[in-house]
PDBQT receptor file of N, H, CA, C and O in Angstrom, charges set to zero:
ATOM      1  N   MET A   1      77.526 168.080 163.223  1.00  0.00    +0.000 N 
ATOM      2  CA  MET A   1      77.916 169.162 163.868  1.00  0.00    +0.000 C 
ATOM      3  C   MET A   1      78.735 170.267 163.619  1.00  0.00    +0.000 C 
ATOM      4  O   MET A   1      78.701 170.653 162.451  1.00  0.00    +0.000 OA
ATOM      5  N   ASP A   2      79.233 170.692 164.141  1.00  0.00    +0.000 N 
ATOM      6  H   ASP A   2      79.261 170.379 165.090  1.00  0.00    +0.000 HD
ATOM      7  CA  ASP A   2      80.429 171.532 163.523  1.00  0.00    +0.000 C 
ATOM      8  C   ASP A   2      81.772 172.043 164.177  1.00  0.00    +0.000 C 
ATOM      9  O   ASP A   2      81.550 172.702 165.192  1.00  0.00    +0.000 OA
ATOM     10  N   PRO A   3      82.910 171.929 163.904  1.00  0.00    +0.000 N 
ATOM     11  CA  PRO A   3      83.732 172.020 164.739  1.00  0.00    +0.000 C 
ATOM     12  C   PRO A   3      84.057 172.954 166.549  1.00  0.00    +0.000 C 
ATOM     13  O   PRO A   3      84.648 172.790 167.616  1.00  0.00    +0.000 OA
ATOM     14  N   ILE A   4      83.222 173.874 165.860  1.00  0.00    +0.000 N 
ATOM     15  H   ILE A   4      82.742 174.007 164.993  1.00  0.00    +0.000 HD
ATOM     16  CA  ILE A   4      83.589 174.866 167.779  1.00  0.00    +0.000 C 
ATOM     17  C   ILE A   4      82.468 174.278 168.720  1.00  0.00    +0.000 C 
ATOM     18  O   ILE A   4      82.361 174.028 169.921  1.00  0.00    +0.000 OA
ATOM     19  N   THR A   5      81.943 174.211 167.961  1.00  0.00    +0.000 N 
ATOM     20  H   THR A   5      82.030 174.414 166.985  1.00  0.00    +0.000 HD
ATOM     21  CA  THR A   5      80.660 173.578 168.592  1.00  0.00    +0.000 C 
ATOM     22  C   THR A   5      80.825 171.649 169.482  1.00  0.00    +0.000 C 
ATOM     23  O   THR A   5      80.439 171.289 170.594  1.00  0.00    +0.000 OA
ATOM     24  N   LEU A   6      81.390 171.019 168.612  1.00  0.00    +0.000 N 
ATOM     25  H   LEU A   6      81.704 171.312 167.708  1.00  0.00    +0.000 HD
ATOM     26  CA  LEU A   6      82.091 170.452 169.396  1.00  0.00    +0.000 C 
ATOM     27  C   LEU A   6      82.951 170.655 170.027  1.00  0.00    +0.000 C 
ATOM     28  O   LEU A   6      82.719 170.378 171.203  1.00  0.00    +0.000 OA
ATOM     29  N   VAL A   7      84.396 171.218 169.755  1.00  0.00    +0.000 N 
ATOM     30  H   VAL A   7      84.584 171.443 168.799  1.00  0.00    +0.000 HD
ATOM     31  CA  VAL A   7      84.778 172.141 170.875  1.00  0.00    +0.000 C 
ATOM     32  C   VAL A   7      84.512 172.470 172.639  1.00  0.00    +0.000 C 
ATOM     33  O   VAL A   7      84.857 172.383 173.818  1.00  0.00    +0.000 OA
ATOM     34  N   PHE A   8      83.481 172.959 171.464  1.00  0.00    +0.000 N 
ATOM     35  H   PHE A   8      83.201 173.030 170.507  1.00  0.00    +0.000 HD
ATOM     36  CA  PHE A   8      82.729 173.729 173.333  1.00  0.00    +0.000 C 
ATOM     37  C   PHE A   8      82.181 173.362 174.194  1.00  0.00    +0.000 C 
ATOM     38  O   PHE A   8      82.040 173.982 175.248  1.00  0.00    +0.000 OA
ATOM     39  N   TYR A   9      81.559 171.799 173.833  1.00  0.00    +0.000 N 
ATOM     40  H   TYR A   9      81.673 171.295 172.977  1.00  0.00    +0.000 HD
ATOM     41  CA  TYR A   9      80.289 171.601 174.970  1.00  0.00    +0.000 C 
ATOM     42  C   TYR A   9      81.813 170.095 175.695  1.00  0.00    +0.000 C 
ATOM     43  O   TYR A   9      81.557 169.453 176.714  1.00  0.00    +0.000 OA
ATOM     44  N   ALA A  10      83.274 169.853 174.859  1.00  0.00    +0.000 N 
ATOM     45  H   ALA A  10      83.482 170.375 174.031  1.00  0.00    +0.000 HD
ATOM     46  CA  ALA A  10      84.034 169.395 175.205  1.00  0.00    +0.000 C 
ATOM     47  C   ALA A  10      84.526 169.201 176.343  1.00  0.00    +0.000 C 
ATOM     48  O   ALA A  10      84.696 168.236 177.087  1.00  0.00    +0.000 OA
ATOM     49  N   VAL A  11      84.901 171.215 176.366  1.00  0.00    +0.000 N 
ATOM     50  H   VAL A  11      84.763 171.999 175.761  1.00  0.00    +0.000 HD
ATOM     51  CA  VAL A  11      85.089 171.526 177.380  1.00  0.00    +0.000 C 
ATOM     52  C   VAL A  11      84.115 171.185 178.904  1.00  0.00    +0.000 C 
ATOM     53  O   VAL A  11      83.952 170.649 180.000  1.00  0.00    +0.000 OA
ATOM     54  N   VAL A  12      83.599 172.246 177.526  1.00  0.00    +0.000 N 
ATOM     55  H   VAL A  12      83.731 172.681 176.635  1.00  0.00    +0.000 HD
ATOM     56  CA  VAL A  12      81.966 173.085 179.624  1.00  0.00    +0.000 C 
ATOM     57  C   VAL A  12      81.839 170.805 179.880  1.00  0.00    +0.000 C 
ATOM     58  O   VAL A  12      81.291 170.684 180.976  1.00  0.00    +0.000 OA
ATOM     59  N   CYS A  13      82.134 169.301 179.292  1.00  0.00    +0.000 N 
ATOM     60  H   CYS A  13      82.580 169.399 178.402  1.00  0.00    +0.000 HD
ATOM     61  CA  CYS A  13      82.087 168.440 180.047  1.00  0.00    +0.000 C 
ATOM     62  C   CYS A  13      83.271 168.057 180.341  1.00  0.00    +0.000 C 
ATOM     63  O   CYS A  13      83.577 166.959 180.805  1.00  0.00    +0.000 OA
ATOM     64  N   GLY A  14      84.126 169.126 180.033  1.00  0.00    +0.000 N 
ATOM     65  H   GLY A  14      83.877 170.018 179.656  1.00  0.00    +0.000 HD
ATOM     66  CA  GLY A  14      85.473 168.513 180.776  1.00  0.00    +0.000 C 
ATOM     67  C   GLY A  14      85.388 168.907 182.537  1.00  0.00    +0.000 C 
ATOM     68  O   GLY A  14      85.216 168.285 183.586  1.00  0.00    +0.000 OA
ATOM     69  N   CYS A  15      85.634 170.396 182.088  1.00  0.00    +0.000 N 
ATOM     70  H   CYS A  15      85.774 170.901 181.237  1.00  0.00    +0.000 HD
ATOM     71  CA  CYS A  15      85.546 170.730 182.822  1.00  0.00    +0.000 C 
ATOM     72  C   CYS A  15      84.709 170.103 184.351  1.00  0.00    +0.000 C 
ATOM     73  O   CYS A  15      85.103 170.002 185.513  1.00  0.00    +0.000 OA
ATOM     74  N   LEU A  16      83.403 169.769 183.673  1.00  0.00    +0.000 N 
ATOM     75  H   LEU A  16      83.083 169.851 182.729  1.00  0.00    +0.000 HD
ATOM     76  CA  LEU A  16      82.278 169.804 185.339  1.00  0.00    +0.000 C 
ATOM     77  C   LEU A  16      82.526 167.999 185.665  1.00  0.00    +0.000 C 
ATOM     78  O   LEU A  16      81.659 167.652 186.468  1.00  0.00    +0.000 OA
ATOM     79  N   SER A  17      83.298 166.995 185.333  1.00  0.00    +0.000 N 
ATOM     80  H   SER A  17      84.002 167.277 184.681  1.00  0.00    +0.000 HD
ATOM     81  CA  SER A  17      83.309 165.752 184.867  1.00  0.00    +0.000 C 
ATOM     82  C   SER A  17      84.795 166.196 185.696  1.00  0.00    +0.000 C 
ATOM     83  O   SER A  17      85.468 165.167 185.763  1.00  0.00    +0.000 OA
ATOM     84  N   ALA A  18      85.340 167.050 186.173  1.00  0.00    +0.000 N 
ATOM     85  H   ALA A  18      84.793 167.886 186.119  1.00  0.00    +0.000 HD
ATOM     86  CA  ALA A  18      86.685 167.104 186.776  1.00  0.00    +0.000 C 
ATOM     87  C   ALA A  18      86.376 167.712 188.290  1.00  0.00    +0.000 C 
ATOM     88  O   ALA A  18      87.085 167.587 189.289  1.00  0.00    +0.000 OA
ATOM     89  N   VAL A  19      84.572 168.702 188.113  1.00  0.00    +0.000 N 
ATOM     90  H   VAL A  19      83.996 168.804 187.302  1.00  0.00    +0.000 HD
ATOM     91  CA  VAL A  19      84.691 168.923 189.999  1.00  0.00    +0.000 C 
ATOM     92  C   VAL A  19      83.377 168.218 190.438  1.00  0.00    +0.000 C 
ATOM     93  O   VAL A  19      83.274 167.960 191.638  1.00  0.00    +0.000 OA
ATOM     94  N   ALA A  20      82.377 167.883 189.616  1.00  0.00    +0.000 N 
ATOM     95  H   ALA A  20      82.461 168.093 188.642  1.00  0.00    +0.000 HD
ATOM     96  CA  ALA A  20      81.521 166.465 189.905  1.00  0.00    +0.000 C 
ATOM     97  C   ALA A  20      81.515 165.649 190.881  1.00  0.00    +0.000 C 
ATOM     98  O   ALA A  20      80.472 165.501 191.517  1.00  0.00    +0.000 OA
ATOM     99  N   PRO A  21      82.773 164.878 191.247  1.00  0.00    +0.000 N 
ATOM    100  CA  PRO A  21      82.929 163.961 192.469  1.00  0.00    +0.000 C 
ATOM    101  C   PRO A  21      82.713 164.630 193.514  1.00  0.00    +0.000 C 
ATOM    102  O   PRO A  21      82.163 164.191 194.524  1.00  0.00    +0.000 OA
ATOM    103  N   LYS A  22      83.485 166.702 193.213  1.00  0.00    +0.000 N 
ATOM    104  H   LYS A  22      83.932 167.058 192.392  1.00  0.00    +0.000 HD
ATOM    105  CA  LYS A  22      83.105 166.686 194.968  1.00  0.00    +0.000 C 
ATOM    106  C   LYS A  22      82.319 167.603 195.602  1.00  0.00    +0.000 C 
ATOM    107  O   LYS A  22      82.758 168.115 196.632  1.00  0.00    +0.000 OA
ATOM    108  N   PHE A  23      80.926 168.001 195.069  1.00  0.00    +0.000 N 
ATOM    109  H   PHE A  23      80.570 167.586 194.232  1.00  0.00    +0.000 HD
ATOM    110  CA  PHE A  23      79.611 167.967 195.238  1.00  0.00    +0.000 C 
ATOM    111  C   PHE A  23      78.624 166.106 195.469  1.00  0.00    +0.000 C 
ATOM    112  O   PHE A  23      78.538 165.133 194.720  1.00  0.00    +0.000 OA
ATOM    113  N   PRO A  24      78.068 166.400 196.873  1.00  0.00    +0.000 N 
ATOM    114  CA  PRO A  24      78.293 165.321 197.444  1.00  0.00    +0.000 C 
ATOM    115  C   PRO A  24      76.644 166.077 196.889  1.00  0.00    +0.000 C 
ATOM    116  O   PRO A  24      76.106 167.170 196.712  1.00  0.00    +0.000 OA
ATOM    117  N   GLY A  25      76.296 164.095 196.763  1.00  0.00    +0.000 N 
ATOM    118  H   GLY A  25      76.733 163.207 196.907  1.00  0.00    +0.000 HD
ATOM    119  CA  GLY A  25      74.463 163.409 196.376  1.00  0.00    +0.000 C 
ATOM    120  C   GLY A  25      73.946 163.479 194.950  1.00  0.00    +0.000 C 
ATOM    121  O   GLY A  25      73.545 164.634 194.807  1.00  0.00    +0.000 OA
ATOM    122  N   MET A  26      73.770 162.817 193.861  1.00  0.00    +0.000 N 
ATOM    123  H   MET A  26      74.095 161.879 193.977  1.00  0.00    +0.000 HD
ATOM    124  CA  MET A  26      73.521 162.311 192.655  1.00  0.00    +0.000 C 
ATOM    125  C   MET A  26      71.887 164.372 192.590  1.00  0.00    +0.000 C 
ATOM    126  O   MET A  26      72.205 165.151 191.691  1.00  0.00    +0.000 OA
ATOM    127  N   SER A  27      71.340 164.567 192.948  1.00  0.00    +0.000 N 
ATOM    128  H   SER A  27      71.081 163.934 193.678  1.00  0.00    +0.000 HD
ATOM    129  CA  SER A  27      70.432 165.475 192.570  1.00  0.00    +0.000 C 
ATOM    130  C   SER A  27      71.242 167.111 193.025  1.00  0.00    +0.000 C 
ATOM    131  O   SER A  27      70.830 168.266 193.136  1.00  0.00    +0.000 OA
ATOM    132  N   VAL A  28      72.230 166.605 193.148  1.00  0.00    +0.000 N 
ATOM    133  H   VAL A  28      72.565 165.667 193.058  1.00  0.00    +0.000 HD
ATOM    134  CA  VAL A  28      72.793 168.284 193.530  1.00  0.00    +0.000 C 
ATOM    135  C   VAL A  28      73.779 167.838 193.017  1.00  0.00    +0.000 C 
ATOM    136  O   VAL A  28      74.757 168.449 193.447  1.00  0.00    +0.000 OA
ATOM    137  N   ARG A  29      74.209 166.623 191.883  1.00  0.00    +0.000 N 
ATOM    138  H   ARG A  29      73.414 166.127 191.534  1.00  0.00    +0.000 HD
ATOM    139  CA  ARG A  29      75.535 167.004 190.664  1.00  0.00    +0.000 C 
ATOM    140  C   ARG A  29      73.886 167.361 188.970  1.00  0.00    +0.000 C 
ATOM    141  O   ARG A  29      73.670 167.852 187.862  1.00  0.00    +0.000 OA
ATOM    142  N   LEU A  30      73.413 166.745 189.915  1.00  0.00    +0.000 N 
ATOM    143  H   LEU A  30      73.589 166.346 190.815  1.00  0.00    +0.000 HD
ATOM    144  CA  LEU A  30      72.263 166.079 187.920  1.00  0.00    +0.000 C 
ATOM    145  C   LEU A  30      71.532 168.459 188.597  1.00  0.00    +0.000 C 
ATOM    146  O   LEU A  30      70.834 169.198 187.902  1.00  0.00    +0.000 OA
ATOM    147  N   GLY A  31      71.898 168.666 189.482  1.00  0.00    +0.000 N 
ATOM    148  H   GLY A  31      72.465 168.065 190.046  1.00  0.00    +0.000 HD
ATOM    149  CA  GLY A  31      71.086 169.786 189.219  1.00  0.00    +0.000 C 
ATOM    150  C   GLY A  31      72.048 171.288 188.559  1.00  0.00    +0.000 C 
ATOM    151  O   GLY A  31      71.856 172.273 187.847  1.00  0.00    +0.000 OA
ATOM    152  N   VAL A  32      73.314 170.534 189.485  1.00  0.00    +0.000 N 
ATOM    153  H   VAL A  32      73.470 169.733 190.064  1.00  0.00    +0.000 HD
ATOM    154  CA  VAL A  32      74.868 171.347 188.978  1.00  0.00    +0.000 C 
ATOM    155  C   VAL A  32      74.771 171.382 186.949  1.00  0.00    +0.000 C 
ATOM    156  O   VAL A  32      74.713 172.349 186.189  1.00  0.00    +0.000 OA
ATOM    157  N   GLY A  33      74.791 169.883 186.660  1.00  0.00    +0.000 N 
ATOM    158  H   GLY A  33      74.838 169.097 187.278  1.00  0.00    +0.000 HD
ATOM    159  CA  GLY A  33      74.857 169.438 185.360  1.00  0.00    +0.000 C 
ATOM    160  C   GLY A  33      73.975 171.014 184.790  1.00  0.00    +0.000 C 
ATOM    161  O   GLY A  33      74.379 172.098 184.369  1.00  0.00    +0.000 OA
ATOM    162  N   ALA A  34      72.134 170.211 185.145  1.00  0.00    +0.000 N 
ATOM    163  H   ALA A  34      71.807 169.330 185.486  1.00  0.00    +0.000 HD
ATOM    164  CA  ALA A  34      72.039 171.173 184.456  1.00  0.00    +0.000 C 
ATOM    165  C   ALA A  34      72.202 172.502 184.259  1.00  0.00    +0.000 C 
ATOM    166  O   ALA A  34      71.993 172.925 183.123  1.00  0.00    +0.000 OA
ATOM    167  N   GLY A  35      72.630 173.491 185.379  1.00  0.00    +0.000 N 
ATOM    168  H   GLY A  35      72.800 173.148 186.303  1.00  0.00    +0.000 HD
ATOM    169  CA  GLY A  35      72.435 174.393 185.489  1.00  0.00    +0.000 C 
ATOM    170  C   GLY A  35      73.602 174.522 184.199  1.00  0.00    +0.000 C 
ATOM    171  O   GLY A  35      73.205 175.008 183.140  1.00  0.00    +0.000 OA
ATOM    172  N   VAL A  36      74.688 174.186 184.289  1.00  0.00    +0.000 N 
ATOM    173  H   VAL A  36      75.011 173.792 185.149  1.00  0.00    +0.000 HD
ATOM    174  CA  VAL A  36      75.266 174.153 183.717  1.00  0.00    +0.000 C 
ATOM    175  C   VAL A  36      75.576 174.186 181.714  1.00  0.00    +0.000 C 
ATOM    176  O   VAL A  36      76.441 174.703 181.007  1.00  0.00    +0.000 OA
ATOM    177  N   GLY A  37      74.280 173.296 181.429  1.00  0.00    +0.000 N 
ATOM    178  H   GLY A  37      73.577 172.876 182.003  1.00  0.00    +0.000 HD
ATOM    179  CA  GLY A  37      74.149 172.588 180.572  1.00  0.00    +0.000 C 
ATOM    180  C   GLY A  37      73.831 174.264 180.087  1.00  0.00    +0.000 C 
ATOM    181  O   GLY A  37      74.563 174.849 179.290  1.00  0.00    +0.000 OA
ATOM    182  N   ILE A  38      72.376 175.016 180.846  1.00  0.00    +0.000 N 
ATOM    183  H   ILE A  38      71.781 174.540 181.494  1.00  0.00    +0.000 HD
ATOM    184  CA  ILE A  38      71.956 175.331 180.015  1.00  0.00    +0.000 C 
ATOM    185  C   ILE A  38      72.913 176.772 179.595  1.00  0.00    +0.000 C 
ATOM    186  O   ILE A  38      73.254 177.349 178.563  1.00  0.00    +0.000 OA
ATOM    187  N   ILE A  39      73.054 176.897 180.742  1.00  0.00    +0.000 N 
ATOM    188  H   ILE A  39      72.776 176.428 181.580  1.00  0.00    +0.000 HD
ATOM    189  CA  ILE A  39      74.349 178.517 180.189  1.00  0.00    +0.000 C 
ATOM    190  C   ILE A  39      75.418 178.586 179.593  1.00  0.00    +0.000 C 
ATOM    191  O   ILE A  39      76.160 179.522 179.293  1.00  0.00    +0.000 OA
ATOM    192  N   ALA A  40      75.469 176.213 179.261  1.00  0.00    +0.000 N 
ATOM    193  H   ALA A  40      74.867 175.453 179.505  1.00  0.00    +0.000 HD
ATOM    194  CA  ALA A  40      76.899 176.369 177.727  1.00  0.00    +0.000 C 
ATOM    195  C   ALA A  40      75.924 176.889 176.449  1.00  0.00    +0.000 C 
ATOM    196  O   ALA A  40      76.429 177.476 175.492  1.00  0.00    +0.000 OA
ATOM    197  N   ALA A  41      74.390 176.598 176.536  1.00  0.00    +0.000 N 
ATOM    198  H   ALA A  41      73.980 176.121 177.314  1.00  0.00    +0.000 HD
ATOM    199  CA  ALA A  41      73.736 176.542 175.865  1.00  0.00    +0.000 C 
ATOM    200  C   ALA A  41      73.237 178.181 175.436  1.00  0.00    +0.000 C 
ATOM    201  O   ALA A  41      73.206 178.694 174.318  1.00  0.00    +0.000 OA
ATOM    202  N   THR A  42      73.079 178.433 176.014  1.00  0.00    +0.000 N 
ATOM    203  H   THR A  42      73.105 178.016 176.923  1.00  0.00    +0.000 HD
ATOM    204  CA  THR A  42      73.011 179.883 175.851  1.00  0.00    +0.000 C 
ATOM    205  C   THR A  42      73.652 181.214 175.487  1.00  0.00    +0.000 C 
ATOM    206  O   THR A  42      73.230 182.124 174.774  1.00  0.00    +0.000 OA
ATOM    207  N   THR A  43      74.757 181.085 176.152  1.00  0.00    +0.000 N 
ATOM    208  H   THR A  43      75.100 180.345 176.731  1.00  0.00    +0.000 HD
ATOM    209  CA  THR A  43      76.297 181.329 175.993  1.00  0.00    +0.000 C 
ATOM    210  C   THR A  43      76.986 181.287 174.179  1.00  0.00    +0.000 C 
ATOM    211  O   THR A  43      77.139 182.213 173.383  1.00  0.00    +0.000 OA
ATOM    212  N   LEU A  44      77.268 179.834 174.048  1.00  0.00    +0.000 N 
ATOM    213  H   LEU A  44      77.144 179.082 174.695  1.00  0.00    +0.000 HD
ATOM    214  CA  LEU A  44      77.667 179.166 172.523  1.00  0.00    +0.000 C 
ATOM    215  C   LEU A  44      76.948 180.221 171.733  1.00  0.00    +0.000 C 
ATOM    216  O   LEU A  44      76.970 181.236 172.430  1.00  0.00    +0.000 OA
ATOM    217  N   PRO A  45      76.528 180.380 170.976  1.00  0.00    +0.000 N 
ATOM    218  CA  PRO A  45      75.140 181.458 169.982  1.00  0.00    +0.000 C 
ATOM    219  C   PRO A  45      76.296 182.747 169.905  1.00  0.00    +0.000 C 
ATOM    220  O   PRO A  45      76.692 183.235 168.846  1.00  0.00    +0.000 OA
ATOM    221  N   PHE A  46      76.829 183.264 171.569  1.00  0.00    +0.000 N 
ATOM    222  H   PHE A  46      76.507 182.867 172.429  1.00  0.00    +0.000 HD
ATOM    223  CA  PHE A  46      76.882 184.501 171.761  1.00  0.00    +0.000 C 
ATOM    224  C   PHE A  46      78.734 184.668 171.248  1.00  0.00    +0.000 C 
ATOM    225  O   PHE A  46      79.356 185.579 170.703  1.00  0.00    +0.000 OA
ATOM    226  N   ILE A  47      79.252 182.857 171.914  1.00  0.00    +0.000 N 
ATOM    227  H   ILE A  47      78.747 182.116 172.357  1.00  0.00    +0.000 HD
ATOM    228  CA  ILE A  47      80.992 182.725 171.400  1.00  0.00    +0.000 C 
ATOM    229  C   ILE A  47      80.939 182.900 170.089  1.00  0.00    +0.000 C 
ATOM    230  O   ILE A  47      81.670 183.815 169.711  1.00  0.00    +0.000 OA
ATOM    231  N   LYS A  48      80.064 182.109 168.865  1.00  0.00    +0.000 N 
ATOM    232  H   LYS A  48      79.470 181.366 169.172  1.00  0.00    +0.000 HD
ATOM    233  CA  LYS A  48      80.306 181.855 167.527  1.00  0.00    +0.000 C 
ATOM    234  C   LYS A  48      80.414 182.673 166.408  1.00  0.00    +0.000 C 
ATOM    235  O   LYS A  48      80.786 182.621 165.235  1.00  0.00    +0.000 OA
ATOM    236  N   ASP A  49      79.609 184.007 167.798  1.00  0.00    +0.000 N 
ATOM    237  H   ASP A  49      79.307 184.050 168.750  1.00  0.00    +0.000 HD
ATOM    238  CA  ASP A  49      78.841 185.772 167.294  1.00  0.00    +0.000 C 
ATOM    239  C   ASP A  49      80.784 186.066 167.156  1.00  0.00    +0.000 C 
ATOM    240  O   ASP A  49      81.264 186.319 166.051  1.00  0.00    +0.000 OA
ATOM    241  N   MET A  50      81.398 186.007 168.022  1.00  0.00    +0.000 N 
ATOM    242  H   MET A  50      81.008 185.801 168.919  1.00  0.00    +0.000 HD
ATOM    243  CA  MET A  50      82.702 186.611 168.239  1.00  0.00    +0.000 C 
ATOM    244  C   MET A  50      83.752 186.759 167.541  1.00  0.00    +0.000 C 
ATOM    245  O   MET A  50      84.586 187.655 167.408  1.00  0.00    +0.000 OA
ATOM    246  N   LEU A  51      83.396 184.559 166.614  1.00  0.00    +0.000 N 
ATOM    247  H   LEU A  51      82.719 183.832 166.723  1.00  0.00    +0.000 HD
ATOM    248  CA  LEU A  51      84.615 183.984 166.456  1.00  0.00    +0.000 C 
ATOM    249  C   LEU A  51      84.221 184.217 165.040  1.00  0.00    +0.000 C 
ATOM    250  O   LEU A  51      85.024 184.776 164.293  1.00  0.00    +0.000 OA
ATOM    251  N   ASN A  52      83.465 183.971 164.757  1.00  0.00    +0.000 N 
ATOM    252  H   ASN A  52      82.812 183.517 165.363  1.00  0.00    +0.000 HD
ATOM    253  CA  ASN A  52      83.148 184.705 163.422  1.00  0.00    +0.000 C 
ATOM    254  C   ASN A  52      83.805 186.044 163.124  1.00  0.00    +0.000 C 
ATOM    255  O   ASN A  52      84.330 186.138 162.015  1.00  0.00    +0.000 OA
ATOM    256  N   GLY A  53      83.871 187.287 164.084  1.00  0.00    +0.000 N 
ATOM    257  H   GLY A  53      83.444 187.211 164.985  1.00  0.00    +0.000 HD
ATOM    258  CA  GLY A  53      83.721 188.699 163.817  1.00  0.00    +0.000 C 
ATOM    259  C   GLY A  53      85.850 188.773 162.839  1.00  0.00    +0.000 C 
ATOM    260  O   GLY A  53      86.278 189.568 162.003  1.00  0.00    +0.000 OA
ATOM    261  N   TYR A  54      86.533 187.602 163.504  1.00  0.00    +0.000 N 
ATOM    262  H   TYR A  54      86.185 186.956 164.184  1.00  0.00    +0.000 HD
ATOM    263  CA  TYR A  54      87.874 187.037 163.546  1.00  0.00    +0.000 C 
ATOM    264  C   TYR A  54      88.235 186.981 162.342  1.00  0.00    +0.000 C 
ATOM    265  O   TYR A  54      89.347 186.539 162.051  1.00  0.00    +0.000 OA
TER     266      TYR A  54
């Protein structure tokens, strides 16, 4: 796993774990986690392209 991917997902998971206890119920947390994961996986290629340009 390359460092950009590792750092990106560490930041995403860290932020999600900070706010997850505020969501009521396991199903809501699971849905939010899945949504955040999909968004993170979708945006990572664009972020990597932007970083490669510098």
